[in-house]
N, C-alpha and C positions, 0 to 999 in steps of 0.2 A: 828693852824699849817697850813702853806701854802703848795702848791704843791711843791715849790722849796725846802722846808724843808725835803721833802721825797725823794729827789734825792741825793744819796750818791756820794761822790767824786770818780771819776774814779780811778781804780787801776793802779799802774805803768805798763808801757808797757813791755810785755815779749820780750826777745831778741831771735832772730833767728841767731844762729851761725852754722858754719860747724860742723856736727856731733852731734848737740844738739836738742833734741825734744822740743816741746812746753812746756814752764814753767820750763825748766831745766837750771841751771847755769853751765857754763864751769868750769872745774877744771883741775889741772895739771895731775891728775890721768887718765883723759879721753884721754890723748894723744894730747891735743890741746895746742899749744904754748902760753905761757903767754905773748908773744910779740904781739899776735893778739888782737887788740883793737877794741872796738865798739865806734865810735864817734857819739855823739848826738848833733845835731845843731838845732838852731831855725831860721827858714827862715824869710823873711821880713813880712810875714803875721802872724807871731806869732805861727805857727804850728811846732810841733816837728817832725823832720825827723831823722830816724836812718840811719846812713851811715856806711856801712860795708867796711872795708879796703879789706876784701876778701869776695866776695859774693859766694853763693852756686854755681851759674853758672860758675863763673870764676875759682873756685877751681876745679870743675869737668874738666874744659878745661885744666888747668895746670897739674892735675894728669894724664890726658889722655896722655899728652905729655911725662912726666917723667917716666911713667910706660911702655912706648913703645907700647900702644894699637894702633890698626889700626884706620884709620880715620872714618870708619863706625861703630865703637863700641859705643853703646849708654849707657851702664851701667858699673859701676865699683863696686868692692866689698868694704866692710867696712875695710878689712885688708889693702887695698891699702891706705886708708885715714889715718888710725891710725898708720901705720908703719912709716910714715914720721917723721923724727926728726924735732924739732923746727927750727933748723938751715936751713935744706933743704927747709922746708915750707916757711920760711921767705925769703930765696934767690929766690925761685920760684915766690914769689909775684911780684917782679919787672918785671919778664919776662911776667907774665900774664897781667900786665898793658899795655905791648907793643902789646898785641894781643887781645885787648878788642873786636874789631870788629869781629874777627874770633870766639871768644868765644860766642859772642851774637847771632851768626847765628846757633848755635847748640842747639836743643831742648833737655832738660833733664827733667825727671819727677821723683821726689822723693816721696815715699809714706811711711809716718811714722805712725804706728798704735801701741799704747801701747808700745812705746819704740823699735819698730822693723822697720828695713829699708828693703823695697822691692827692690831687685836688680836683674834685668833680670829674673824675675819670681821666685827667691829664696829669702827666708826671713832670714836675719842675725840679730843678736842681736845688738842693738845700745847701746853704753856705757851710763850709767845713772850717774847722780850726786849722791854723797853719801847721802846727806840729802834729795834729791828729794822733795823739798817743792812744795806744790800745789799752783802754781801761775797763774792758768787759769784766764783769764778775764771772768767775769760773767755779764750777763745782769742785769740791775737794778731790785731790788726786787719789786714784785707786791704790790699794796697798797689797793686793794679792790677785793672782790669776785664778779664774774659776772655769771649770768645764762642767757642763750639765746637759741633760737631755733636752733636745730642742723642744721649745714650747709649742704645742699645737692647740688650736681653738677647739673646744668640745663641740659636738654636734648641737647640744642644747644652746650653747652660747652663739653658735653660728646662726641658728634659727632666730634667736632673740635679736641678734644684730640685724638680720634681714628684715624683721618686723619693724625696725626703726629706720630703715634705710631711706624711707621717703621723707623723714624729718631731718633736715640738714643741721638743725640746732641741737641735736643730741650728740654728746661727745663725752669720752672718758679715757683717761690714760694717766700714767705716772708723769709728773712734771717736777723739775727743780724750781723752787720758788724762793724769791727774795722779797722780804718786807722790811725795807730799810737795810740794815746790815745783817739781819737775821736770815739765815739760809736754812732751808729744809727741803726734803723730798716728800711730796704729798700726792695722794691719789685724788685726781680732780675729775669731777663729773658735772655735766650740765644737762638739764632736761628741757631747756627752752625758756624757763622762768627763773630757776635758781642755779647758781654755780656753787658747788660745795667742794671743800678741800679737806681730805681725811688723812690722818697719820697712817692708818692701816686700812686696807680694803674691807676688813671685817668689822671695823668700828661702827658703832651705831650713832655716834655723835661727832660732829665735825670739829676741825680746828678753826675754820673760817667758812662763812656762808653769806651770800649776798644775792639780792634780786638783780637781774640784768638791767632793770630800769634805773638802778643806782649808778651804773657805769656812765662816765662822762666821755671817756676817750679810750680807744683801742689802738695801740701802736705796734706795728710789725717791724722787727729789726733783722739784721743778719745774724749768722751763727745760730739759727734755729730759735731765736728769741722773740718774745712779744710782751707787751705791757698792758695793764688795765689800770685806768685812772678813776679815782673817786674825788674829784675836786682837789682837796689838799693832800690826799694820800694815793699811793699806787702800789701795785704788785708787779714784780718782774718775773717772767717765766722763761724756762728753757726746756725745749722738747728734745727727745733723743733722735728725732729724724725730721727732715723737712716736711714729709707727708703729714706727720702729727701736728707740726706747727701750722701748716696750711689748713688742716681740718679745724683746729681751734679758732684761728682767725676768722675763717669763713663762718663758723657757727656763731661766734660772738657778733659778727657783723649782721648775720641773718636774724639774730634775736633782738636787734634794736627796734625801738619804736613801740614797745609794749606799754600797757597802761601802768602808771605809777602805783605803788602800794598804797592801800587805803590807810587812813589814820588809825593808830592803835586805840583800843578801848580803855587801856590802862597802861601806864608807864611810870617808871621812877627808879631811884637807886636802891640797890640791895647789897648785902654782903654775902658772898658765897663761901662755904667752908669746903675743905678738902679739894684743892688747896684754898686757903683763906685769901679772898680777893674781893675788892669792891667792884661791882658790876652795875650795869644799867639794864633793866628788864622792861619788856613791852609785850602786851598781848595783842596779836593780830589774828582776828577770826578765831580759829581753834588751835592756835600755836602760841607758845611762850618763847619769845626770842630773847637771847642773852647777848649783851654787848660788853666789850671791855670798858667802854666809857660812854659818856653822854655824847662826846664828839663823834664816836663811831656810830652811835644811834642816829645822829643827824646825817651822817654820810651813807647810812644803810649797810654798814660793814659789820656783820654779826659774827660772834664766836660759834654759836650753835643755836638750835631751836628744838623745843620739845613739843610733840604733838599731844594735845590734851586728851584725845580719844584713846590713848593707850596709857594714861597717867591717872594717878590718884593723889590727893593732897591731904595732909593732916597736920595739926598744930603740934609742936614739940616743946614749946615754952611760951613765955609772955611775948617775946619779940620774934620768935623763930617758928619755922614750919618746914616740912619736908615734901618734896615732889617726887613721887615714887613711880618709876617706869620698870618694864621688864629687864632693862639692861643697866640701869644706874639709878641711884637715889641722889637727888640734889637737895642739899640742906642750905636754907637761906635764913638770913637774919635781917629784919627791917629796922628802921631807925626808931620806931616807937610802936607801942601796942596798937595804936589806932591804925598805923600803916600796915602792920601785920594782919589785923582783922580785915582791912580793906582788900589786901592781896588774897587772903583766904576766900573771902566772899566772891571776888571776881573769878578766881580760878575754879571754884566749885560751880559757879554759874556756867562757865565755859564747858566744863566737863559734863554737866547735866545736859546742856544743849547739844553736845556732840554724841550723846548716847541715847539709845532707845531700846530698852530690853525688858525682859520679864524676870521672875524670881530666880529661875535656874541660871539664866545668863548672869545676873548680878552675883550669885554665889561663885560661879566659875571664874568670873572676872576679878574676884578678890585676889587671886594670884596674878601679879603683873605679867607673868609669862603667858598667861592665857588670854591676854587682851590683844595679842597679835597672832596671826595665823602661823602655825608651826612650820608651814612649808614656804610661803611667800612673804610673810611679814605684814600682810594687810591688817589694818586696824579693825577692832570690834568683830571678830569672827563669830558666827552664829551657828556653826555646825561642828560636829566632833566625830572622830572614829573611836568607838568605845573599847575596841580591843587593842588598838595601838596607843590609846591614851593621849591623843592629840586633839587640840581644838583648831579648827580650820575654817577658812572662808568659804563662801558659796562656790566660787570658781574652782578651788582645790577640791571641794567636796565632790564635784562632778567627775574630776579625774580619779578620785578614790573609788567612786562607784564603778567606774569602768574596769577596775582591777577585779571586781567580784566580791561578794560578801564573804568568801572564804579567805580573803586577804585583808579587807577593811570593812568594818561594819559601821556605816555612816548613819548618824542620827542628828536630828535638829534639836537645838537648845530650846526652841520655842514651841515646836509642834509635837514632838515625841515625849510627852510628859510622863508616860508610864514607865519608860526605860530608866528615867532619872531617879533611882533610889538614893537614899541618903549615903550608903557606902560608896556608890559610884561617884556621887558629887564630891565626897571627901577625897577619893582617889585623885580626881582632877585638880582639886584645890591644893592638895599637899604635894602632888607629883606632876601630873599633866605635861604640858609642853616642855618644861625644863628637863624632866627626867627622860621623857621619850626622845627628845632631840639629842641628849647626851649619848644615847645608844644608836638610834637610827641615823642621826646626822653627825656622827663623830668626826668624819674627815671629809666634809664637803669642800672641794676647791672653791675659793672665792669667785673664780670666773664662771662656775657652774651654778652658783646660788641664784635662784630666780627672785624677782621682785613682784610687787602687787600688780604692776601694769603689763606683765609679760603676756604674750598671746597664748591661746589655748594649746597649740601644738608643743612648744617647748615646756609649758607647764605640765602637760600630761607625760612628756618624756622624762622630766625631772622626777616626778612622783613615782613613775615606774622604776626608774633607776634607784630611787631611794628605798622603796618598800618592796617592790617585786623582785628586783635583782639584788638588793641589799649591798650595793657597792660602797655606800657611805657608812655602814654600820660598824660599831665596835663589837667584835665577836667576843663571847665569853672565853676565858682560857681553856675551858673544857670542851670547846665547840667541836673538836675532832672526834669525840667519843659520845655517841648517842646514849649509851648506858650510863656513863658518868654524868652526863647532862641531866638525865632523868633522876638519877640518884641525888644529885645536888639540889634539884628542884624540890624533892621531897624533904630535904633537910632545911632548906631556906624558908619554906612556907610555914614552918613551925614558929618563926619569929617575925618581927615587923619589917624586915629588910625588903621592901617592895622594889627598890632600885635594882637589886641583884635578880629578883624574880623577872623584872622586865628584860634584863640582859639575857637571862637563860631562855626566856620565851623567844626573844629576838634571834637567838642562835639555834633554835629548833628543839628545845626541851618539850617533851610531850606531856600534856596535862592528863590525858587518859592513859590507862595502863596498856602496854603492848603485850603481845603473846609471850615474849621472853620475860616480862616483868609481872606476870599475872599473880605471882605470890605476894607482891607488895600492894598495899592500898594506894588509891589514886591520890594525887597531890591535893585535890579539892577536899577529900575526906579528911586528910591530915590537917589541912588548914582549918576546917570547921571544928574538928575535935579539939584543936588547941586554942580555939577562940580568936583566930586571926581573921576578922571579918573582912578587912580590906584585901587581904591576900585571896580569900575565897571568892570575892566579887571579881577580882581581876582574872582569876583562873576560869571562872564560869564564862566570861566573855571570850576566852581563848581556847575553848574546848576543841573546836573543830576547824581552827584556822590553819593556813599553810604559811610557811616562811621560806625565804630563799635558801637554796642549798649552800652549805658552807664552802667557801673557796678562799684559802689563805692568800693574803696579799703578797705579791711578788714585785720586785723592781723590774720593770721592762727594760730591755736593752735596745736603745734606739740611737740614732745619730746624735752626736754631741755638738754643742756650740761653745765657742770660746768667748769668755766675757772677762771684764775687769770687776773686781769686787772691793768693797770697803765696809767696815763695820760702823754702825750708827746706833749706839745704845742697844735696844732690843731688836734691831733690824740689820739685815745684810743687803746692801745696795749693789745692784749690778748695772754696769754700763758697757756699751759696745766699744768705747774708746777710753783711754786713760782718764781724761779730764772732761768727758762729755756728760750730758745729763743722764740720769738713771732711766733705764728702760724697764726695770722690774725690781721688786723689793720682796725679800723673804722675811717673814716674821720668825724670829729665832725661837719664840715659844712653841713653834710647830715642830722643832727638831726633836727626833726620837733617838738618834744615834750619832756618835762622833767617833771616828777611828783614826789613829795615827798610822799612816801608810808609808812613812818614810823608809827608804832603802838607801843603799850606798850611793851617794852622789845626788839624791833627790830629797826634797822636803815637801811632802804632801800629806794632807789629811782629808778624810771623807766625811761628808755630812749627809744624813738621810732624814727625809720627812716621809710622811705616809704617801706622798704623791711625787716626790722628786729625789734626785740623788746628785750631789755636787762633789767634784774632785777639786780641791783647792791646792794650788802650788805656790810656795813661798820662795823667796830668794835665799833664805838662810834659816837656820834652826831657831833663832831668836824671834823672827817674825812669825814663824809657824806656831811656836809655843804661845806667843802673845795672842794670836787669833784663837787658838784652841782654848786657852784659858778663859778668854772673854765669852766664848760660846758656851763652854761648860758651866760657867757661873750663872749664865742666864737660864739654861735648862734645869739646873739644880736649884734655882730660885735662891741663890746666895745662902743656901743652908749648909754649905761645905766650906771649911776654911781653906785658904790658899795652900797651906802646907800639905793638906790632904790630897791635893790635886797634882803634886809634884810626881813626875814619872808615870802619870796615868796615860795609857794609850788606847783605852776603849771606854766609852760611856754609852749606856743604852737604857731606855725605859723597858721594863719587863714585868711579867706577872710571876710571882713566886708562890709555890705551895710546897709543903714539907711532908715527907713520908706518904702515908696513905690518906691523909686529910684532903678534902676537896675544896676547902675554902682558900681563896687566892688573895694575895695582896699586891697592889700595884706599887712598884718600887723603881728606883734608879740604881743601876749597878755600875761600878767603876772597876777597872782591871789594871793592876800593876804587876810587876814581876813578883810572882809568888804570893800575891794578895788579891782577894776578891772582897770589895766593900759593897754592902747592900744598904741603901738609904731609903727609909720609909718616911717621905716628906710629911705625910699627914700626922705622924706621931713624933717627928723630929728625932728619929732613932737611927742608929748605925750598927750594922752587924759586920764585924771584921773576920774574914775567914782566911786561914793560911792554906795555901796550895802546896802540898809536899808530896813525897814519894808514895804516900798511902792514898792520895786523892785519885779518884777515877771519874772520868767524864764520858758520857755516851750521847751520841747525837740521834735524835728522832726527827729526821728531816721532814717527814710528812706532817708533823705537828708543830714545826718551827720551835722545837724545844731541845734543851740539853738537860740530862739527868746527871747530877753530881753526887758522888759518895765522898763525904768528908768526915773522917773519924766515924762516929756512930750516927751521923745525920745523912738523910737523903733529900736533896733539894731538886725541884723541877723548875727550871727557868724557861719561860715561854716568851717568845719575841713576836712583835707585830709583823715583821717582815722576814721572809726567808733569807734575804741577803744579810740582815743583822744576825740571824741565828748562825749562818755559816761562818760569818766573820768572827763571831765570838768563839765558836768552836775551834777555829784555826788559831786565833790568838791565845786562847786558853791553853792549847797544847804547848805553844811556845812559852807561855808564862810558867807552866808546870815543869817543862823540860829544862828551864833555866835555873831551877832550884837544885839544891844539893841532892844527888842521887835521884834527880827527877826523871831520868830516862826509864827507870824501872816501871813506873805506872803506865808508860805509853804502850807497853807491849801486853797490857792486860786485855782479857776478853770481856766484852760487855756482860754485866751480871746476869741479865735475863737469858742471854744465849748460853752462858756458862752453866746456869742452873738447869736449863732444859737438857743440855748435853749430859751433864752429870746424872740427872735422874733417869734419862732414857738408857744410858749405859748401865746403870745399876739395876733397873727393873724391866727393861723392854727388849733386850737383845734376842729373846726367844719368841717374841710376838710375830706371828706369821703375817707377811705383807707389810712389815714396818715401813713407814713413810710412803708406801704405795696406797694403802687404804686410808680413807678419809674419816676424820672425826665428825662430831656434831658442830655445825657452824656456830650457833649461838654460844656454845660452851667454849669453842676456840676463841671467839671474840672476847669473852669475859676473861679467859686466861691471858690473852695478849695484853689487855688493859691492866690486869692485876700485876703481871710481870713487869710491865713498863713503869708502874707506880712504885712497887716495893718488891723486888724479886725474892729477897730472903724471907719475906713473911707469907708468901703464897703457900697454901697447903695443896700438895700434889698427890693425886691418887696413884695406887700401884696396880690396879686392875687393868685388863686389856683395853677397855674403852677409854679409860683415863689416859693410858699411854698414847693411844691413837689421837686423842684430843691434844695432847702435849706435842706430838710430832707435827700436827697441823699448826699449832701455835709457833713452834720453832721456825717452820718454813715461812709463816707470815711475818714474823719479826725480822728474819733475814731479808725478806723482800723490802721491808719498810725502813729499815735502819739507815743504811748508806750503801754506796757503790763499792762492793767488795773488790772488784777487779777492774781498775781503770785501764785505759789504753787497750781495749779489747781487740782492736785490729792487729796489734802485734802478737797477741795470743793466737789469733786465727792464722797468721803467717807461720808461727811456730808449729802449730798442729798440722799444717799441710806438709811439713818436711817428711821425706820418705824414710830416712834413717832414724831408728828409735833412739840411738845414743845422741844424735844431734838434737832431736826433739827434747829429750830430757835436759840436756845442757841449756837449751833455749828456755825451757820452763824454769829451771833453777835461776837463770839470770833475771827473768821477769819477776819471779817470786821475791827475789832479794831487793828489787826496786819498789816493792809495794810500800805504802805508808805503814808505820809501825803497828797501828791498831788493825788495819786491814790484814797485815801479815799475820798478826796473832789470831784474829778471828778465822781466817782461811785455814791456818795451820790446825787450829782446834777442831774445825768442822771436818777437814779431810782426815785427821787422825781418828775422829769419832766414826766416820763412815768406813774407814779402814777396819776398825774394830767390828762394825756391824757386818761387813762382808765376810769376815772370818767366821761368822756364825750363820752363813747362808744356807747350810744344810738344814737348819731349823727354821730360820725366818724367811727363807727363799729369796732373800735380797742380795743378789750378786753385785759385783762392782758395776756391771753393765746396767742392771736395773736401777741402782742408785744414781748412776750417771744420767739416765733418762729422766729421773725425778728432779735432780738438782741442777741440771744443765740450764734450764730457763731461769732459775733463781740466781745463778752465778753470772751468766753471760747475757741474759735478757734478750736484746734484739738480735744477737748472733746465734740464738738457739736453733734457728732454721737450718744452719749448716751442719751436715752430718759429722764433719770432722770434730765438732765441738763435743759430741758424745764421747769420741775417743779421747779427747783432751781431758774431759772431766773424769773419765774412768782411770786415766793414767795418773791424774792428781791423787786419786784415792789409793790405787794399788802401789804406787811408788812414793807414798807419803814420807817414809823414812829417808829416802834418798833426797827428795826435794826440800824437805823442811828440817830434817834432823841430821843430814849429811852422814848417814850410816849406810852400810852395805846391806842389801836385801838377802834374805835366806829363802831357800825353796819352800820352807814351811809357810812363809808369809804369803806366798802367791797361791792362795787356796783356789780361788775361782775368778775367772774373768768374764765368761760369757753366761 
């Protein structure tokens, strides 16, 4: 069953006639003339339009005339409507067509609720159809159940909402929308003047937009519905709750009575490319409005509009021209060269009148991305942070200054002429807001993104969260290692890759040499010596700045809410009931991981984004696979054939680096039984790796990474979320164990630990104070990083100081890799037993329950320490001394219990009994205390 099979055919469009509520058919008994017809026509685009010979607005205008009401009367009663004879109503129709312009200038509001008509504050019963069939349009039924973390409003958003609470006409929410038979779920927002409908909350251009003065009627219905009329056309809406419906209706009513839109300075037909479509365009003040047709232009119902103060225009042919914005380029074709020239002149005049700038501003604004504020999106920003490489508005510049010059160096585009060198200007033109926001604003939740009109408090909080706390940034894959960050920075500045330099600086790479790296030249010197002028300029502005401390993202565990879900192209729609309106929408392009979590009797898969986690439950395996396949094809951008997705149970975005190299590639990985596929979408390449008995995988939980040894290759897979990393490690173990003789690899010791143990056993058993004495901290850090990257290639010294550094590295690796002994409370209970034989039996039982790799690592470590204590007469490290050193590493929070020293000591001295099932000899029990 495909996704398309689950989409029902839309129901016939409900007709809206004079005196008829939603879903009611007109009848003779209702007092409506049988001569009043509803004509349905199909326009040139194949869309169905209902054309009323008598609209609600025109009927009100006519009835006001024949009933002798005064000009300022705004409401009429139902008796006036129903008392007209069919003849008089038909005769008056011709009169009202002669006064369309007068009728259109009068605002009327009809409120229909459960068959009642609100007129001048009084409720009168509306005639109902005899059969009263339920013909409500319903949203498409849900196809899957979804559990997700309860959505909470961020503090920034709460403050922003509070700042608007005094204005009742401000409103925004997801709504189910019908325009004719066409159904969609759109993000709707209203600011008191414009109502905009968006496909996604992050979109910059609308699906529909109209001025509230174009609305002729607002109708409220039951089932959380309401309608908006534009004379001959109308929209039907459905909210997910009555509170949302009430809010919209109240806002729409409160916004009535505004001034009509002024006449356009230029208007006419154009042909728009991508997709190719005939449109009608009009210039209103500093905006270019685009309409589907001339009729929509006359109704005031636009598709979208483009603000000219963030746009530039250029001719592309005899009849064609392009309108360029930071977010999209519009390509137009006029009917003649004369028309194209006229449009170019008019648009350039509007752009010039909207801008007032100097030479530096003109150059920076050559990049469309720099024509809007990097933080709030305000047009024509005239300030910049020269170290962050962002162009910002005056209001955001104040918030940047409050962070201090060690975080953001704010400069004016007009006043600070000396700072604007040619290399700095080129940096902003070539990179600027686009590159900076791809790093600092990588995962901003739509609900937390601020706009130009936000008040100072939420603006300051947003900017602090973005730059001071770094919660939205995209961390570099090497962010957990300061040494590797600095080393990679020195490599990158030798070339023109400014984007990666920005990412490294954002993650904390140091421009100036540190005490441990004093033998290396600074990144600035390297950039200057290799002729990388732009790199050197960027580094100079970041010499003494501070960046937020790195903190790897984790999925928070909170209360879950149960929802119903359905797929809609690149979106996942959520509703609180099966056939109710959508309450939220997930953009599937934001998904970073998909996991098949099905077990015996359950059919579930997990979806992760940077800010959310979904558990989706299907009724059967076919429905589950259909949904997973749809989502995987979206995230992989259709770059993978369907047959390559068969049997896939894990998909994730990751960063891959190979061996000791520090350059990383962003890839998508898929996992099947015995196979790991790595897709580099940028190069349309695929790397197929077979997981067999020789494959080894090692988890580095603190880095959210997995190290794979496959044949002669060493791969480092780094994930954006800790949950993704742990999931992959778990599933990878199953994938490898499912292969022939796959169980063998599961009992291997991590290479870094195995290399340390082997080297210390060979060269360090006679070192006095082994494991008790400390090495040199910087050397230990370098060793740990090198061993984690490529254990077999690290050169290890054999002198005493080198051995002490290596013992320190081994202890650090053991602390950082994974939890060696789970269920520590059971071990504590076993250690408290008074009888030694009972204790050893309990230890053996707990050891055998350990996961395979934990078992192998603990066995290797205890065997090594057993060997060390056999040489205690030379190294002075008895079993007791070793237990004191390693107790905290193995048992962590339980180390404060004295019995844990005894437990650790007994694991060492009874190693052969517990791990090798052998009998001990008296010679092996050399020393205990």
